[in-house]
C-alpha positions as CSV (number, residue, x, y, z in Angstrom):
1,M,78.3,83.4,130.4
2,G,81.3,85.7,129.5
3,N,81.5,89.6,129.0
4,T,80.3,90.3,125.6
5,L,82.0,93.3,125.2
6,S,85.1,92.4,122.8
7,A,88.4,92.2,125.2
8,V,91.1,93.1,122.4
9,A,88.7,95.1,120.2
10,G,91.0,98.2,120.8
11,S,94.2,96.3,120.5
12,H,96.3,97.1,117.5
13,D,98.9,94.2,117.2
14,H,97.5,92.9,114.1
15,E,97.5,96.2,112.2
16,H,101.1,95.8,110.9
17,Y,99.5,92.7,109.2
18,R,96.6,94.9,107.8
19,T,99.0,97.3,107.2
20,A,101.2,95.2,104.9
21,A,98.1,93.5,103.5
22,R,97.2,97.2,102.1
23,Q,100.5,97.8,100.9
24,N,100.3,94.4,98.8
25,A,96.9,95.3,97.3
26,V,98.3,98.9,96.3
27,L,101.3,96.7,94.3
28,R,98.7,94.4,92.8
29,Q,96.5,97.0,91.3
30,E,99.8,98.7,89.9
31,Y,100.9,95.7,88.6
32,S,97.5,94.8,87.2
33,Q,97.3,98.0,85.5
34,K,100.8,97.9,83.8
35,S,99.8,94.2,82.5
36,Q,96.9,95.7,80.9
37,A,98.7,98.3,79.4
38,A,101.5,96.0,78.4
39,Y,98.8,93.8,76.8
40,K,97.2,96.9,74.8
41,S,100.6,98.2,73.1
42,G,101.1,94.4,72.1
43,N,103.5,93.1,74.6
44,G,102.2,89.9,75.5
45,A,105.3,88.4,77.2
46,K,105.4,91.6,79.5
47,A,101.7,91.3,80.0
48,K,102.5,88.0,81.3
49,E,105.0,88.6,83.6
50,L,103.5,91.7,85.1
51,S,99.9,89.8,85.5
52,L,102.0,86.8,87.8
53,K,103.7,89.5,89.8
54,A,100.0,91.1,90.2
55,K,98.7,87.6,91.4
56,E,101.8,87.3,93.6
57,Y,101.2,90.3,95.7
58,G,97.4,89.3,95.4
59,R,98.5,86.3,97.1
60,E,100.6,88.2,100.1
61,M,97.8,90.4,100.7
62,D,95.7,87.4,101.4
63,R,98.3,86.0,103.9
64,Y,98.8,88.8,105.3
65,N,94.7,89.9,106.0
66,N,94.7,86.0,107.0
67,L,97.6,86.5,109.7
68,A,95.6,89.3,111.0
69,R,92.3,87.8,111.2
70,D,93.2,85.0,113.1
71,M,95.3,87.2,115.3
72,V,91.9,89.2,115.9
73,F,89.4,85.8,116.3
74,K,91.7,84.4,118.8
75,M,92.6,86.9,121.0
76,N,88.8,87.9,120.9
77,N,87.6,84.5,121.8
78,A,90.2,82.8,123.6
79,S,88.5,83.7,127.0
80,R,85.1,83.3,125.7
81,P,82.8,80.6,126.6
82,A,82.2,78.0,123.9
83,N,79.0,79.2,123.0
84,E,80.0,82.7,122.6
85,L,81.3,83.9,119.3
86,D,83.1,87.6,119.2
87,L,83.6,89.0,115.5
88,H,84.8,92.2,116.7
89,G,88.0,93.8,114.4
90,L,87.2,91.6,111.7
91,K,86.5,92.4,108.0
92,V,82.6,91.5,106.9
93,R,83.7,88.5,104.6
94,E,86.0,87.4,107.4
95,A,83.2,87.5,109.6
96,L,80.8,85.5,107.5
97,E,83.6,82.9,106.9
98,I,83.5,82.3,110.8
99,T,80.2,82.7,111.5
100,R,79.1,80.4,108.3
101,E,81.7,77.9,110.1
102,R,80.2,78.2,113.5
103,L,76.8,77.9,112.6
104,N,77.1,74.7,110.9
105,K,78.6,73.4,113.7
106,F,75.7,74.7,116.2
107,V,73.2,72.9,113.8
108,K,75.2,69.6,113.5
109,N,75.7,69.4,116.9
110,K,72.4,70.4,117.9
111,E,73.8,73.0,120.7
112,P,71.2,75.0,122.7
113,N,72.3,78.2,122.1
114,L,74.7,80.5,120.9
115,I,75.4,84.3,121.2
116,I,77.3,86.1,118.2
117,I,78.5,89.3,119.2
118,V,78.8,91.5,116.3
119,G,78.9,95.1,118.1
120,R,76.9,97.8,117.2
121,G,78.8,99.4,114.5
122,N,80.6,102.3,116.8
123,N,84.1,101.8,114.9
124,S,82.2,101.3,111.4
125,L,82.4,104.3,109.2
126,N,79.8,107.0,110.3
127,G,79.0,104.6,112.7
128,V,76.8,102.4,110.7
129,A,77.2,98.8,111.1
130,K,78.2,96.4,108.6
131,I,78.9,93.0,110.5
132,K,75.5,92.8,112.0
133,P,73.5,93.3,109.0
134,A,75.3,91.0,107.1
135,V,75.4,88.5,109.8
136,T,71.9,88.7,110.1
137,E,70.9,88.0,106.5
138,L,73.7,84.8,106.9
139,V,71.5,83.6,109.7
140,S,68.5,83.4,107.9
141,E,70.0,80.8,105.6
142,F,70.0,78.3,109.0
143,R,66.9,76.8,110.2
144,I,67.5,78.3,113.3
145,K,66.0,81.2,115.7
146,A,67.9,84.3,116.1
147,T,67.0,87.6,118.4
148,P,69.0,90.4,117.9
149,N,70.0,92.7,120.9
150,K,69.8,89.5,123.2
151,P,71.5,89.4,126.1
152,N,72.6,92.9,125.1
153,Q,72.7,95.4,121.9
154,G,75.5,94.3,119.6
155,C,74.6,90.4,120.2
156,I,72.6,88.1,118.3
157,W,71.2,85.1,120.5
158,I,71.3,82.1,118.4
159,E,68.4,79.1,119.2
160,P,67.3,76.0,117.6
161,A,64.1,77.2,115.7
162,G,62.0,74.5,117.2
163,K,58.5,73.2,115.8
164,E,57.5,76.3,114.6
165,G,60.3,76.9,112.0
166,V,62.7,79.8,111.6
167,D,61.5,82.9,113.6
168,L,62.4,86.0,111.4
169,S,59.7,88.4,112.3
170,W,62.3,90.6,113.9
171,I,63.9,91.6,110.7
172,D,61.4,94.2,109.1
173,D,61.6,96.1,112.4
174,F,65.9,95.7,112.5
175,F,65.5,96.9,108.9
176,R,62.9,100.1,110.0
177,D,65.0,101.1,112.5
178,L,68.3,100.9,110.1
179,A,66.4,103.1,107.9
180,K,65.5,105.7,110.4
181,K,69.0,106.0,111.4
182,L,69.8,106.2,107.9
183,W,67.5,109.1,107.2
184,A,68.3,110.4,110.1
185,Y,72.0,110.9,109.2
186,L,71.5,112.0,105.8
187,G,69.7,114.9,107.4
188,F,66.1,113.7,106.2
189,S,63.3,114.2,108.7
190,R,60.2,111.6,108.7
């Protein structure tokens, strides 16, 4: 098994793509608002023109985000064994798309195990993990056994469910721990 810490999570090579995506998102929003204003003022032709421009910026935003996703994913997974999937540096939506595709392959090929590296949330806003709970929910859709924090914290160990079915017994503990952390963060004592 390779190192389960992200090799390139701190890399900023992909940031220029994320920045370009954010710039296009701002322009998309601006043109969308202008389109709505033109429509409300009765200028349908101008509204259509502005709406098409907003859609163009939206497509560019998606293109840049996809370039960043591909770069981050490739850097983080290039030297990993086939049974490891590192999701560091991805947006939640991107991580879920990649994970769903990988879990379908895992089930189809009847693989013995898979390690999904979701991280602990250290780089998330307020240190609250976003990818881990989203992937945890996605995993519950598959007929597989998932063990969080194996082989270490920030990972989910995946294996076939076996005859007993899907083991989701850990979910209650996971969300109970998450709730405790949230209460502590908000300053409430329990």
